[in-house]
Structures are given as structure tokens and as C-alpha cells.
C-alpha positions in Angstrom: 100.2 97.1 62.5 98.4 94.0 62.8 96.0 95.4 65.6 95.4 98.4 63.9 94.6 96.6 60.8 92.0 94.2 62.7 90.5 97.2 64.4 89.9 99.1 60.9 88.5 95.9 59.2 86.2 95.6 62.1 85.1 99.2 62.1 84.4 98.9 58.4 82.0 96.0 59.4 80.2 98.2 61.9 82.0 96.6 64.9 83.6 98.7 67.7 87.1 97.7 69.1 89.4 98.8 72.0 93.1 98.0 72.2 94.0 97.2 75.8 97.6 97.0 77.0 97.0 96.5 80.7 95.7 93.3 82.0 96.6 90.4 83.9 99.1 88.7 81.5 99.8 85.8 83.4 96.6 84.9 84.0 94.9 85.4 80.7 97.6 83.2 79.2 96.9 80.4 81.4 93.0 80.8 80.6 93.7 80.7 76.9 96.6 78.1 77.2 99.2 80.3 75.5 102.1 78.1 75.1 105.4 79.1 77.2 107.1 80.1 74.3 104.3 83.1 73.3 103.0 85.9 75.4 100.1 88.2 74.8 101.0 91.8 73.6 97.8 93.4 73.7 93.8 92.6 74.3 91.3 93.7 71.7 87.6 94.0 72.9 85.4 93.7 69.8 81.5 94.3 69.6 78.7 96.1 68.4 78.6 99.5 69.8 75.0 100.9 71.6 76.0 104.3 70.4 77.8 106.2 67.9 79.5 109.2 69.3 80.7 112.3 67.5 84.5 112.0 66.5 86.5 114.4 68.7 87.6 117.8 67.5 91.1 117.5 65.7 94.1 119.5 67.3 95.6 121.8 64.6 98.8 121.4 62.9 100.7 123.8 64.8 99.7 122.4 68.2 100.8 119.1 67.3 104.2 119.8 65.3 107.0 121.8 65.2 110.0 121.9 63.1 113.6 122.8 64.2 116.3 123.8 62.1 119.9 124.6 63.8 118.8 127.2 66.8 115.7 128.5 65.4 112.3 126.9 65.9 109.7 127.3 62.7 
């Protein structure tokens, strides 16, 4: 939730973000001098975007959700 809140606040200020979960964690922890009792969980790149692409088309509710009650699917 903290990462999402940071990204939303950055967007409000005209900044772009991307949350990265795959990176060389041990090397970055050494580079940033992260204490041994702590670890990085995510890396957030932050900056001013060169362009503002249009938002992708949203999927309709029926594609994303289903409701099951007993043996029937609604």
C-alpha cells in the first residue's frame, strides 16, 4: 500500500513511476548499505515522463469477474 500511495502522489505531481520486483537484490542492498536486518522488497523508478500515452482500454466486468453459488455460475 505504501508503494501504491507513493506512486499515486508522484502521479499527482506530474511524475511517472514503475514498481520493479525483479532486480539484483543482494548487489543493490550492498550498494545502498542496507542493514543486514532489513531487505529491499521493491524498487520504484521515478521521473518525468517524455510522453503521456493514452490509458489502455478497460476490460468489461463480465471478463474480469464471475460469481459462483453452489453448482451454478452467474
